[in-house]
N, C-alpha and C positions, 0 to 999 in steps of 0.2 A: 722925346719918346715919341717913338714912331704911328701917325694910324696902322691899323692894323686894319686897313683894307688897302683891296688894288685898284687900282683906275681903269674906266672899262677896253681897255685897250690895250693892260699890263695881263686883267684877267685874259684877253682872249690869244695872245702870245701864249701864253701859258698852256693855255687851253688844249693847244697846238701842238705846243714840241710836245705836250702829255702822250696826246690820242696818238702821234707819233715815235713815240718809247714803247708806246702799250701796243702796239701795229707790232712793232721790230721785235720784241718780247713776247710773245703769244705765249710762248713759253714755262715762263714763267707765274702766266695769271689765266688759263687754260677757261674759257666761259664763262671770264667777268664781267658784269659793265659798269660801268663806273663815273663816266660824266654827269648824269643827273644829280649825284648822289654830293659832288663835288660840288656843281652848281650852285646847289642850294648850302650851302658849308665856307662864304665868304672868308670865315678866318683862317678854318684850312685848307683856302686854296692860299692866302696871305704866306701863312706856313712852306707852304710845297713851292711858292714864291721860295720863300729864304733859301728854302735846302738847292732851291734849284741856280740862284744868283751867286749862292757859293759854292758852288762844281758839283752839287753830290749828283747830280740828273735819276731822283726821286722816279721810282716804278713801285707800282700794286706789286704785291710779291705771294698776299693772302686775304684768307677773308674768315671775317670771324664767326659762325655762328650762332654762336653762346648773344654776342652783341650786336651783330647785324652789319659790324664797320669790315671794312677794306686797310688792311695798311698794306705800307707801302716802307719803304727803308732806301737808302740811297746806293742808290745803283752804280755807279763811276766807277771806272774797271779804276783807279787809284783815292787815298782816300781824300776828300773831299776839298781840292788846294784852295781854298779861301773860309779851311780851316785848321789850314797846321799852322806849325809852332804856338802851339796852345797848350800851356801843362793841365794834369788832371780835372781839378773843382777851384773855387775861389777859396778855401781856407789853405790850398797851396800859392795860388796868384799872394796870398798877402804873406804867406810864407818868405820867398822872396827874398832880398836885402837886394842885389845886384842882378841886373839885368834881367826884367819882369819882362815879360811875354805881354801879350795885348790882350790878352785875356784868357780862361779854362772856357774847355769843353764843358762842362757840368753849364757854366753861364749860357755858353750860346746856345748851346740845344734850348735852355729857359728862354732864352728872350727870343728864339725863333716858333719855339713853341711846341718842341719838339722835343724825344726821350733820345738819348744814349744809347745803344747798342746791348744786347744784354753779352755773354759768352755765347748762350745759346743760339739767339738771333744771330750773331754773328756766321757762328758754324751752321743754321743754316743758310743762309743770303750766300755761302762755299757753297752749297749744291745747287744754286742757278748758273753759277759763275766760276770762272777767277778773277779774285776782289782783291787789290797792294798781294801784287806781287813782286811790288818795287816800293811799297808804301809800307805805315801800321795803322791800327786805329787803337784810339784807348775806347775799352771797353766798360759798360758798367763794372764797378770795385763792391766786392763785398764787404760791411760794412766792418767787418774783424783786419782784413787788411787796410784800411784803408786809417783806422784808427793808429797803425803802427805805421803810416809816414806813407804808405803805400798806394800804387795804383795799378791796375792788369791796361795790358795792350795786345792783339793779333796782330797777327798775319797769315801771308799765305804764300808757301815758299814747299820746293821739293814735293810740291804733288799735295801738303801738307796744311792744318790749319796751326801756329802755333800760337798759344797765350803768352806771353811774359809778363814781368813785373818790372817797376822803375819806379822811384819815388814821384811821388807826387807834382812834386813842384817839378820838374824835367820836361822838357819842350826842344824837339826837334823840328827841322823843316821837313822832315816827310813823312811827317805823323800830327795825324789830325782824328777827326772822329767819324764816324758814320750817325745817323739817327735812323727812327720811324716814326711812324704818324698813321691812328687809325680815323678812318673819316667813316 
């Protein structure tokens, strides 16, 4: 079990990266100021560090007026590199008898302290740019589909978001997952 705290150097480096990305992509979050809230939330900062270190390029995409929380999504152009070649969840991982992947999307998200994107969130993300044009990302699967052994994933092709199904135990080098975090 790793400590969910960043060293002062890691924290400073992450804040610089997030600030530069924030300023570069003002269209995603016009009028939002988040740095003080981040600095007051070391565990959330650790989760953002995990998102960043696995290639997610997290950025603020929304603000929840009801809870007063900023919402971060993985905004990397393609599904985060450090989260690919994984099946959907732990049950699917355990069900594989041969050629098991190293992990699952749901396990990794939980370990990172983030949530996997829902279909609605994935579609909202696509309004901010074109993501997953060469890769795909697992998205939160409804219980009814999961009970039958399936899971859903999405990508962006031909100017549209496509949502597909696959066996939850499948995994591909070009499929990972995107996460969200409320701060």
